C-alpha positions as CSV (number, residue, x, y, z in Angstrom):
1,X,-42.4,37.9,-119.4
2,X,-43.2,38.9,-115.7
3,X,-45.8,36.0,-115.5
4,X,-43.2,33.6,-116.7
5,X,-40.7,34.6,-114.4
6,X,-43.1,34.2,-111.5
7,X,-44.3,30.8,-112.8
8,X,-40.8,29.5,-113.4
9,X,-39.7,30.5,-110.0
10,X,-42.9,29.1,-108.4
11,X,-42.1,25.8,-110.1
12,X,-38.5,25.7,-108.7
13,X,-40.0,26.5,-105.2
14,X,-42.3,23.6,-105.3
15,X,-39.7,21.4,-106.2
16,X,-37.2,22.5,-103.5
17,X,-39.4,23.2,-100.6
18,X,-38.9,21.6,-97.2
19,X,-41.3,18.7,-96.8
20,X,-42.5,20.1,-93.4
21,X,-44.2,23.1,-95.3
22,X,-47.0,20.5,-96.0
23,X,-46.7,18.4,-92.9
24,X,-46.5,20.8,-90.2
25,X,-49.1,23.0,-88.7
26,X,-46.6,25.4,-87.2
27,X,-43.3,25.9,-89.2
28,X,-39.9,26.7,-87.8
29,X,-40.8,27.6,-84.3
30,X,-37.1,28.2,-83.3
31,X,-37.0,31.4,-85.7
32,X,-40.6,32.4,-84.9
33,X,-41.1,36.2,-84.2
34,X,-44.5,36.7,-83.3
35,X,-44.5,40.5,-83.7
36,X,-43.4,40.2,-87.2
37,X,-45.0,36.8,-88.4
38,X,-47.4,38.7,-90.7
39,X,-44.7,40.2,-92.8
40,X,-41.5,38.4,-92.1
41,X,-41.7,35.5,-94.0
42,X,-43.0,37.2,-97.4
43,X,-40.5,40.0,-97.2
44,X,-37.7,37.4,-96.9
45,X,-39.4,35.3,-99.7
46,X,-39.6,38.4,-102.0
47,X,-35.8,38.8,-101.7
48,X,-35.1,35.3,-102.7
49,X,-37.3,36.0,-105.8
50,X,-35.5,38.8,-106.8
51,X,-32.3,37.1,-106.6
52,X,-33.7,34.2,-108.1
53,X,-32.8,31.9,-105.4
54,X,-34.9,28.9,-104.9
55,X,-32.2,26.6,-103.1
56,X,-33.7,24.2,-100.5
57,X,-31.4,25.6,-97.8
58,X,-32.8,29.3,-98.4
59,X,-36.4,28.1,-98.2
60,X,-35.6,26.1,-95.4
61,X,-34.2,29.1,-93.5
62,X,-37.3,31.2,-94.1
63,X,-39.0,32.0,-90.6
64,X,-42.6,31.0,-89.6
65,X,-45.3,32.8,-91.7
66,X,-48.4,33.9,-89.7
67,X,-49.4,31.4,-86.8
68,X,-50.6,28.1,-86.9
69,X,-52.4,27.5,-90.0
70,X,-55.7,29.2,-89.1
71,X,-54.0,32.6,-89.9
72,X,-51.7,31.2,-92.3
73,X,-48.4,29.2,-93.2
74,X,-45.7,29.2,-95.8
75,X,-47.6,27.8,-98.6
76,X,-50.8,29.8,-98.2
77,X,-48.5,32.9,-98.3
78,X,-46.6,31.9,-101.4
79,X,-50.0,31.1,-102.9
80,X,-51.4,34.5,-102.1
81,X,-47.9,36.3,-103.1
82,X,-48.2,34.5,-106.5
83,X,-51.7,35.5,-107.5
84,X,-50.9,39.0,-106.1
85,X,-47.9,39.2,-108.4
86,X,-50.0,37.8,-111.5
87,X,-52.9,40.6,-110.9
88,X,-50.6,43.3,-109.6
89,X,-51.9,43.5,-106.2
90,X,-50.2,44.0,-102.8
91,X,-49.5,40.2,-101.3
92,X,-51.8,41.4,-98.2
93,X,-55.0,42.0,-100.5
94,X,-54.9,38.4,-101.6
95,X,-56.4,36.0,-98.7
96,X,-56.9,32.4,-98.9
97,X,-59.5,30.4,-97.1
98,X,-60.3,26.9,-96.5
99,X,-64.0,27.8,-96.5
100,X,-65.8,28.8,-99.4
101,X,-68.3,30.9,-97.4
102,X,-66.4,32.8,-94.6
103,X,-64.6,35.2,-96.9
104,X,-68.2,36.4,-97.8
105,X,-69.2,36.8,-94.3
106,X,-66.0,38.6,-93.5
107,X,-66.9,41.3,-95.8
108,X,-70.5,41.4,-94.6
109,X,-69.4,41.8,-91.0
110,X,-67.1,44.8,-91.8
111,X,-70.0,46.3,-93.4
112,X,-72.3,45.6,-90.6
113,X,-70.3,47.8,-88.4
114,X,-69.6,50.6,-91.0
115,X,-73.2,50.5,-92.1
116,X,-72.5,49.9,-95.5
117,X,-74.4,48.3,-98.3
118,X,-73.3,45.1,-99.9
119,X,-74.1,43.7,-103.3
120,X,-73.0,40.0,-103.9
121,X,-72.8,39.1,-107.7
122,X,-72.5,35.7,-109.0
123,X,-71.5,34.4,-112.4
124,X,-72.3,30.6,-112.5
125,X,-74.2,29.8,-109.3
126,X,-73.8,30.4,-105.7
127,X,-72.9,27.3,-103.4
128,X,-75.6,25.4,-102.4
129,X,-74.8,25.4,-98.6
130,X,-74.8,29.3,-98.7
131,X,-78.5,29.9,-97.2
132,X,-78.9,33.8,-97.7
133,X,-82.0,34.0,-95.3
134,X,-80.2,32.2,-92.4
135,X,-77.1,34.5,-92.8
136,X,-79.6,37.5,-92.8
137,X,-81.6,36.0,-89.6
138,X,-79.0,34.7,-87.5
139,X,-75.8,36.5,-88.3
140,X,-77.6,40.0,-88.5
141,X,-75.9,40.5,-92.1
142,X,-77.7,42.8,-94.9
143,X,-77.0,42.3,-98.4
144,X,-78.7,41.8,-102.0
145,X,-77.9,39.0,-104.1
146,X,-77.9,38.8,-108.2
147,X,-76.7,36.7,-111.0
148,X,-74.8,38.3,-113.7
149,X,-73.7,37.3,-117.3
150,X,-71.4,40.0,-118.3
151,X,-68.4,41.2,-116.1
152,X,-68.1,44.3,-118.3
153,X,-71.6,45.5,-117.6
154,X,-71.7,45.8,-113.8
155,X,-73.2,49.0,-112.7
156,X,-71.9,51.3,-110.0
157,X,-73.2,50.6,-106.7
158,X,-73.4,52.7,-103.5
159,X,-71.5,50.2,-101.1
160,X,-69.3,47.2,-101.8
161,X,-69.6,44.7,-104.6
162,X,-68.6,41.2,-104.0
163,X,-68.1,39.0,-107.2
164,X,-68.2,35.4,-106.6
165,X,-66.9,32.9,-109.3
166,X,-66.7,29.2,-109.2
167,X,-64.2,28.8,-112.2
168,X,-61.4,26.2,-111.1
169,X,-58.5,27.9,-112.5
170,X,-56.3,30.2,-110.0
171,X,-54.4,32.9,-111.7
172,X,-54.7,36.1,-113.6
173,X,-58.1,37.9,-113.2
174,X,-59.5,41.0,-115.0
175,X,-61.4,42.9,-112.6
176,X,-63.8,45.7,-113.3
177,X,-63.2,48.7,-111.0
178,X,-66.9,48.3,-109.8
179,X,-65.7,45.1,-108.2
180,X,-64.4,45.6,-104.7
181,X,-63.9,42.1,-103.6
182,X,-63.5,39.1,-105.9
183,X,-63.9,35.5,-104.6
184,X,-62.7,32.6,-106.4
185,X,-64.1,29.4,-105.2
186,X,-62.7,25.8,-105.8
187,X,-65.0,22.8,-105.1
188,X,-62.3,20.8,-103.2
189,X,-59.8,23.5,-102.1
190,X,-61.4,26.4,-100.6
191,X,-61.5,29.8,-101.9
192,X,-59.4,33.0,-102.6
193,X,-60.3,36.5,-102.0
194,X,-59.0,39.4,-103.9
195,X,-59.3,43.0,-102.3
196,X,-59.5,45.2,-105.4
197,X,-58.6,49.0,-105.0
198,X,-56.8,51.1,-102.5
199,X,-60.1,52.2,-101.1
200,X,-60.6,48.8,-99.6
201,X,-57.3,48.4,-98.0
202,X,-59.0,49.0,-94.5
203,X,-60.8,45.6,-95.0
204,X,-57.5,43.3,-95.1
205,X,-56.8,43.0,-91.5
206,X,-60.3,42.6,-90.4
207,X,-60.7,39.9,-93.0
208,X,-57.6,38.2,-91.7
209,X,-58.8,38.3,-88.4
210,X,-62.1,36.7,-89.3
211,X,-60.0,33.9,-90.8
212,X,-57.9,33.6,-87.7
213,X,-60.9,33.4,-85.3
214,X,-64.0,31.8,-87.4
215,X,-62.3,29.4,-89.9
216,X,-58.7,28.5,-91.3
217,X,-56.5,29.5,-94.1
218,X,-56.5,27.1,-97.1
219,X,-54.5,24.1,-95.6
220,X,-51.0,23.5,-96.4
221,X,-52.0,20.3,-98.8
222,X,-54.7,22.5,-100.5
223,X,-52.5,25.4,-101.1
224,X,-49.8,23.0,-102.6
225,X,-52.4,21.7,-105.2
226,X,-53.6,25.0,-105.7
227,X,-50.0,26.2,-106.7
228,X,-49.6,23.1,-108.8
229,X,-52.7,24.3,-110.7
230,X,-51.3,27.5,-111.2
231,X,-48.1,26.2,-112.7
232,X,-50.1,24.1,-115.2
233,X,-50.2,20.9,-113.6
234,X,-53.2,18.9,-112.9
235,X,-55.0,18.5,-109.5
236,X,-55.8,15.0,-108.4
237,X,-57.6,14.3,-104.9
238,X,-55.9,11.7,-102.9
239,X,-57.8,8.3,-103.9
240,X,-58.2,7.3,-100.0
241,X,-61.6,6.8,-99.2
242,X,-63.2,9.5,-97.3
243,X,-66.5,7.5,-96.3
244,X,-63.9,4.8,-94.7
245,X,-61.7,7.3,-92.9
246,X,-64.7,9.5,-91.5
247,X,-66.4,6.0,-90.2
248,X,-63.5,5.2,-88.6
249,X,-62.9,8.6,-87.1
250,X,-66.7,8.6,-85.9
251,X,-66.4,5.2,-84.4
252,X,-63.1,6.3,-82.6
253,X,-64.9,9.4,-81.0
254,X,-68.0,7.5,-79.9
255,X,-65.7,5.0,-78.1
256,X,-63.7,7.7,-76.5
257,X,-66.5,10.0,-75.6
258,X,-69.1,7.0,-74.8
259,X,-71.8,9.0,-76.4
260,X,-74.6,7.7,-78.7
261,X,-74.9,11.3,-80.5
262,X,-73.4,11.8,-83.9
263,X,-70.2,13.9,-84.0
264,X,-69.4,16.5,-85.9
265,X,-66.0,17.3,-87.5
266,X,-64.9,20.8,-88.4
267,X,-61.4,22.4,-89.9
268,X,-60.5,23.7,-86.5
269,X,-61.4,24.0,-82.7
270,X,-62.6,27.5,-83.4
271,X,-64.5,26.6,-86.6
272,X,-66.2,24.0,-84.5
273,X,-66.8,26.6,-81.7
274,X,-68.2,29.1,-84.2
275,X,-70.6,26.6,-85.4
276,X,-71.5,25.8,-81.8
277,X,-72.2,29.4,-81.1
278,X,-74.2,30.3,-84.2
279,X,-76.3,27.2,-83.8
280,X,-77.2,27.9,-80.4
281,X,-78.1,31.4,-81.4
282,X,-80.2,30.0,-84.2
283,X,-81.8,27.7,-81.6
284,X,-82.7,30.5,-79.0
285,X,-84.3,32.5,-81.9
286,X,-86.5,29.5,-82.8
287,X,-87.3,28.6,-79.1
288,X,-87.1,31.6,-77.2
289,X,-87.8,34.5,-79.6
290,X,-87.5,38.0,-78.3
291,X,-85.3,36.9,-75.5
292,X,-81.6,38.1,-74.9
293,X,-78.9,35.6,-75.3
294,X,-76.1,35.4,-72.6
295,X,-72.8,33.9,-73.4
296,X,-71.0,33.3,-70.2
297,X,-67.4,33.0,-70.7
298,X,-64.2,33.3,-68.4
299,X,-62.5,36.4,-69.2
300,X,-58.9,34.8,-69.0
301,X,-59.6,31.7,-71.0
302,X,-58.0,30.9,-74.2
303,X,-57.8,34.0,-76.3
304,X,-59.4,32.6,-79.5
305,X,-62.4,31.4,-77.3
306,X,-62.7,34.8,-75.7
307,X,-62.3,36.9,-78.6
308,X,-64.7,34.9,-81.0
309,X,-67.4,35.1,-78.3
310,X,-67.1,38.8,-78.0
311,X,-67.0,39.1,-81.7
312,X,-70.4,37.3,-82.3
313,X,-71.8,39.4,-79.6
314,X,-70.6,42.6,-81.1
315,X,-72.8,41.8,-84.3
316,X,-76.1,40.9,-82.5
317,X,-77.9,43.3,-80.2
318,X,-79.5,40.6,-78.5
319,X,-76.5,38.6,-77.7
320,X,-74.1,39.6,-74.6
321,X,-71.0,38.1,-73.3
322,X,-71.0,37.8,-69.4
323,X,-68.0,37.4,-67.5
324,X,-67.3,34.0,-65.6
325,X,-64.5,34.0,-63.1
326,X,-63.1,30.8,-62.7
327,X,-59.1,30.9,-61.8
328,X,-57.2,31.6,-58.8
329,X,-59.2,32.9,-56.0
330,X,-62.6,32.4,-57.8
331,X,-64.3,29.1,-57.8
332,X,-66.2,28.2,-61.0
333,X,-69.1,26.6,-59.2
334,X,-69.7,29.9,-57.2
335,X,-69.4,32.0,-60.1
336,X,-71.7,29.8,-62.5
337,X,-74.3,29.9,-59.6
338,X,-74.1,33.7,-59.3
339,X,-74.1,34.3,-62.9
340,X,-77.2,31.9,-63.5
341,X,-79.0,33.3,-60.9
342,X,-78.6,37.0,-62.4
343,X,-79.5,35.7,-66.0
344,X,-82.8,33.7,-64.6
345,X,-84.2,37.2,-63.0
346,X,-83.6,38.5,-66.6
347,X,-85.5,35.9,-68.3
348,X,-82.5,35.3,-70.9
349,X,-81.0,32.4,-72.5
350,X,-77.8,31.2,-70.9
351,X,-75.0,29.4,-72.8
352,X,-72.0,28.9,-70.7
353,X,-68.4,28.3,-72.4
354,X,-65.9,26.9,-70.1
355,X,-62.5,25.0,-70.3
356,X,-61.7,21.9,-67.8
357,X,-59.0,21.9,-66.6
358,X,-58.8,25.7,-66.9
359,X,-56.0,27.1,-69.1
360,X,-53.3,28.2,-67.9
361,X,-53.8,27.4,-64.4
362,X,-55.0,23.8,-64.8
363,X,-57.7,23.6,-62.2
364,X,-60.6,21.3,-62.2
365,X,-64.2,22.1,-60.4
366,X,-65.9,19.9,-57.8
367,X,-68.2,18.1,-60.0
368,X,-70.8,17.3,-57.7
369,X,-71.2,20.9,-56.9
370,X,-71.0,21.8,-60.7
371,X,-73.7,19.3,-61.2
372,X,-75.8,20.7,-58.5
373,X,-75.6,24.0,-59.7
374,X,-76.2,23.6,-63.4
375,X,-79.2,21.3,-62.6
376,X,-80.7,23.7,-60.2
377,X,-84.2,25.0,-61.1
378,X,-84.3,28.8,-61.2
379,X,-87.1,31.2,-61.6
380,X,-87.4,34.5,-63.4
381,X,-88.2,37.8,-61.8
382,X,-92.0,36.8,-62.6
383,X,-91.8,33.6,-60.9
384,X,-91.7,31.7,-64.0
385,X,-89.5,28.8,-64.6
386,X,-86.2,30.1,-66.0
387,X,-84.4,28.7,-69.2
388,X,-82.1,26.1,-68.3
389,X,-78.3,26.4,-69.3
390,X,-76.4,24.8,-72.0
391,X,-72.7,23.9,-70.9
392,X,-70.6,24.2,-73.8
393,X,-67.3,22.5,-72.5
394,X,-64.0,22.8,-74.3
395,X,-62.3,19.6,-72.9
396,X,-59.1,19.9,-75.1
397,X,-57.0,19.4,-72.3
398,X,-58.5,16.3,-71.1
399,X,-60.4,14.6,-74.3
400,X,-60.2,11.3,-72.7
401,X,-62.9,12.2,-69.7
402,X,-66.4,11.1,-70.9
403,X,-68.4,14.0,-69.6
404,X,-71.0,13.7,-72.3
405,X,-71.6,9.8,-71.5
406,X,-75.0,8.9,-70.8
407,X,-74.1,8.3,-67.1
408,X,-71.4,11.2,-67.2
409,X,-70.4,13.5,-64.6
410,X,-72.9,16.1,-66.1
411,X,-75.7,14.0,-67.4
412,X,-78.5,16.2,-65.8
413,X,-77.6,19.1,-67.8
414,X,-77.5,20.0,-71.6
415,X,-73.6,19.5,-72.5
416,X,-72.0,20.4,-75.8
417,X,-68.5,19.1,-75.7
418,X,-65.8,20.1,-78.2
419,X,-62.2,19.5,-78.8
420,X,-59.5,21.1,-80.8
421,X,-58.1,18.4,-82.9
422,X,-54.7,20.2,-83.4
423,X,-53.7,18.8,-80.0
424,X,-54.3,15.1,-78.9
425,X,-56.5,13.9,-81.7
426,X,-54.1,14.5,-84.2
427,X,-50.9,14.7,-82.6
428,X,-50.4,18.2,-83.7
429,X,-50.5,17.1,-87.5
430,X,-53.7,19.1,-88.3
431,X,-56.2,21.5,-87.0
432,X,-59.4,19.4,-87.4
433,X,-61.9,19.5,-84.2
434,X,-64.9,17.9,-83.3
435,X,-67.9,18.1,-81.0
436,X,-70.5,15.7,-79.5
437,X,-73.4,16.1,-77.2
438,X,-75.1,14.3,-74.1
439,X,-78.7,12.8,-74.3
440,X,-80.0,16.1,-73.2
441,X,-78.2,18.3,-75.8
442,X,-78.5,15.8,-78.7
443,X,-81.4,18.0,-80.2
444,X,-79.1,20.9,-80.6
445,X,-76.4,19.2,-82.9
446,X,-78.7,19.4,-86.0
447,X,-78.5,23.5,-85.6
448,X,-75.0,23.3,-85.3
449,X,-74.3,21.0,-88.2
450,X,-76.3,23.5,-90.0
451,X,-74.1,26.2,-89.3
452,X,-70.8,24.0,-89.7
453,X,-72.0,23.5,-93.5
454,X,-73.3,27.0,-94.1
455,X,-69.7,28.4,-93.3
456,X,-68.3,25.5,-95.1
457,X,-66.0,24.8,-92.2
458,X,-66.1,20.9,-92.0
459,X,-63.0,19.1,-91.8
460,X,-61.3,18.6,-95.0
461,X,-60.4,15.0,-96.5
462,X,-57.1,15.1,-95.5
463,X,-57.7,16.2,-92.0
464,X,-60.4,13.4,-91.8
465,X,-57.6,10.9,-92.9
466,X,-55.0,12.1,-90.3
467,X,-57.8,11.9,-87.5
468,X,-58.2,8.3,-88.7
469,X,-54.7,7.5,-88.2
470,X,-54.2,9.3,-84.9
471,X,-57.2,8.8,-82.9
472,X,-57.2,5.2,-82.0
473,X,-53.9,5.5,-80.1
474,X,-55.0,9.1,-78.3
475,X,-56.0,7.6,-75.1
476,X,-52.8,5.7,-74.6
477,X,-50.8,8.6,-75.7
478,X,-52.5,10.8,-73.0
479,X,-51.7,8.3,-70.4
480,X,-48.0,8.0,-71.4
481,X,-47.8,12.0,-71.6
482,X,-49.4,12.4,-68.2
483,X,-46.8,10.1,-66.7
484,X,-43.9,12.1,-68.2
485,X,-45.6,15.4,-66.8
486,X,-46.0,13.9,-63.5
487,X,-42.6,13.0,-63.1
488,X,-41.3,16.3,-64.6
489,X,-43.6,18.2,-62.1
490,X,-42.4,16.3,-59.1
491,X,-38.7,17.0,-60.2
492,X,-39.3,20.9,-60.4
493,X,-41.1,20.6,-56.9
494,X,-38.0,19.1,-55.5
495,X,-35.2,20.8,-57.0
496,X,-37.0,24.4,-56.9
497,X,-39.6,24.2,-53.9
498,X,-40.3,27.9,-54.1
499,X,-41.9,27.5,-57.5
500,X,-45.6,27.5,-57.4
501,X,-46.9,24.7,-60.0
502,X,-50.4,24.5,-61.2
503,X,-51.3,20.8,-62.1
504,X,-53.7,18.4,-61.1
505,X,-53.7,16.4,-57.8
506,X,-53.0,12.9,-57.5
507,X,-56.6,12.4,-56.5
508,X,-58.0,14.1,-59.6
509,X,-55.6,12.0,-61.8
510,X,-57.1,8.8,-60.3
511,X,-60.5,10.1,-61.7
512,X,-59.2,10.2,-65.2
513,X,-58.0,14.0,-65.4
514,X,-54.5,13.4,-66.6
515,X,-53.6,16.3,-68.5
516,X,-50.0,16.7,-69.7
517,X,-49.7,20.6,-69.3
518,X,-48.8,22.4,-66.1
519,X,-48.2,26.1,-65.5
520,X,-45.1,27.5,-63.7
521,X,-45.0,30.4,-61.3
522,X,-41.5,30.9,-60.7
523,X,-40.1,32.3,-57.3
524,X,-39.5,36.1,-57.6
525,X,-37.9,38.9,-55.6
526,X,-38.1,42.9,-55.3
527,X,-39.2,45.4,-53.1
528,X,-42.6,46.5,-55.0
529,X,-45.1,44.5,-56.8
530,X,-44.0,45.9,-60.2
531,X,-40.1,44.8,-59.4
532,X,-41.3,41.2,-58.5
533,X,-43.5,40.9,-61.6
534,X,-40.6,42.3,-63.7
535,X,-38.1,39.7,-62.3
536,X,-40.7,36.9,-62.6
537,X,-41.2,37.5,-66.4
538,X,-37.4,37.8,-66.9
539,X,-36.8,34.4,-65.2
540,X,-39.7,32.8,-67.4
541,X,-37.7,33.9,-70.5
542,X,-34.5,32.9,-69.1
543,X,-35.7,29.3,-68.5
544,X,-37.6,29.0,-71.8
545,X,-34.6,30.3,-73.6
546,X,-32.1,27.8,-71.9
547,X,-34.6,24.8,-72.7
548,X,-34.8,25.7,-76.5
549,X,-31.2,26.4,-76.9
550,X,-30.0,23.4,-74.8
551,X,-32.6,20.8,-76.3
552,X,-33.4,22.2,-79.7
553,X,-34.5,19.0,-81.2
554,X,-37.3,18.5,-78.5
555,X,-38.1,21.9,-76.6
556,X,-39.8,24.4,-78.8
557,X,-41.7,27.7,-78.0
558,X,-45.2,26.9,-78.8
559,X,-48.8,27.1,-77.6
560,X,-49.1,23.6,-78.7
561,X,-50.4,20.6,-76.4
562,X,-50.9,16.9,-77.3
563,X,-47.7,16.6,-79.6
564,X,-46.4,13.3,-80.6
565,X,-42.8,14.5,-79.4
566,X,-40.8,16.8,-77.3
567,X,-41.8,19.7,-75.1
568,X,-43.5,23.1,-75.8
569,X,-43.3,26.1,-73.8
570,X,-45.1,29.3,-73.8
571,X,-46.3,32.4,-71.9
572,X,-50.1,32.5,-72.3
573,X,-50.2,36.2,-71.8
574,X,-48.3,36.8,-74.9
575,X,-49.7,34.0,-77.0
576,X,-52.9,32.2,-76.2
577,X,-54.3,35.0,-74.1
578,X,-53.4,37.6,-76.8
579,X,-56.8,39.3,-76.8
580,X,-57.7,38.9,-73.5
581,X,-57.8,42.1,-71.3
582,X,-54.5,43.0,-69.8
583,X,-55.7,42.7,-66.1
584,X,-56.8,39.1,-66.9
585,X,-53.4,37.8,-68.3
586,X,-51.4,35.5,-66.6
587,X,-47.6,35.8,-67.1
588,X,-46.5,32.5,-66.2
589,X,-44.8,29.6,-68.0
590,X,-47.1,27.0,-69.5
591,X,-45.2,23.6,-70.2
592,X,-46.6,21.0,-72.3
593,X,-45.1,17.5,-72.2
594,X,-45.3,14.6,-74.9
595,X,-45.4,10.9,-74.5
596,X,-41.9,11.0,-76.4
597,X,-39.0,13.0,-75.0
598,X,-35.9,12.8,-73.4
599,X,-37.0,13.6,-69.8
600,X,-33.7,13.2,-68.1
601,X,-32.0,15.9,-70.5
602,X,-35.0,18.3,-69.3
603,X,-34.3,17.5,-65.9
604,X,-30.8,18.3,-66.4
605,X,-31.4,21.6,-67.9
606,X,-33.8,22.8,-65.6
607,X,-31.1,21.7,-62.8
608,X,-28.8,24.0,-64.6
609,X,-31.4,26.8,-64.7
610,X,-32.0,26.6,-60.9
611,X,-28.1,26.9,-60.2
612,X,-28.1,30.1,-62.1
613,X,-30.8,31.8,-60.0
């Protein structure tokens, strides 16, 4: 009876749910409460279930689930809730993944730190892309693998037991007590991880954090398909031709980047970065055995980048993160020069991860000087030639600039360039990301591709289809969005001259650096630094609150960028810099402008705001 009630309610929900549960990467930003994002949606959804309320208006009023789709969204949350209900588990103990490998890696990561043994059991067969030797050698994880035929005869084990099944029907599972983690793999949709037993509850938040940083949750479209399977409906993949869409995407990327290298497509920008990092660790182990690896990362850059780099380093004794000071009074070029000199003396392998323009202060280095510093021949303490750096460039804020081109700005050094597809490439319609390399770094792409596939973090079919639709118009959208941004910035400067605006100069814009995001340091007052900071933060929130309430159809509170419509506002210190050290956070407003918005209305609301301060 309980199962029937759950399935009947689920059918009604799938029939009445808002369309944007499938089409938006972030749902209901207007009622998003970040502090309760992990619990609020399901708590209210459970209340609807208890009252048998599946009306469209009730479902539409539910708040945002998790953040973006990396950590979760309405449909992945409902999928997890449904499977939990059918198996008498807590909803948080069911975790969906777009990847079929990362749930295994998430458990292995936790056990690495607790020095706990791990046993991986499988029934049918392991996915062909799961290379156990590489996982042990490059990721530093330890485990044993064994095939079993009878689930009732799994012996006790001193450690964690992971059971992998490739049966394609999601639903009720009879788990033996000797299984700690059950991972059900679907060849097209991804995987579902069940955490079995109260003794494993402390794994949940860490597994969710792996999903947030190294992969994504099962996508909205695939979660919908999985829910359809649970209700007994057949699953049919879209008949759209993946090969045709992928060819179109690769052609667009080649034209946009002016590179001859192959492009790699990942399920998100952070999935792409993870493959880059692990691919470069693999390369260093092969080409520079025994040498330390240094990832050079700005301490105040995007929180996901920062956090992921430090998470990789935490797992491997021979990998370390080195701070690179780039914003404010610090000069990126001078900082890189000093750090590379130090690493050369240590005879270590230098990998630099940097954003251009920087986030949130939208600063661009002097490229002649940057090129000279990156191409400079250095020596070790013993007078031997030092290992040349790889410049890993996150150019999400300016994907139209041809950094990796044959005669590009940084052609004298090894450059890997990557972009978060959730921004301009897809117009905010999906999270897929991509990377390319310049001629000097092309040889590294095979290693990166290997780890992208091993982690099963390639872009999904639908993501590739969306990129095929959106990429051809990207550069034109960038141009139009920049025009709106420049006009808005000029208006703010005239209306509130005391505000400090971080945006590219007209000179940089003429060179092709045309971002449509700027940061706003509002004028403040007070007798002490603390009073001035408190006043400024309150003013930030007042401005954002006015914009969102006065222009609810266009102004939203979100970290996104490159959206097709509207204007997005955020405070990076409370969102994108969420895991950054407190002293390195920037409590300033970041504004992202699209090619399509009512700019005059935004000017008017800003003018009203100025009149009130």
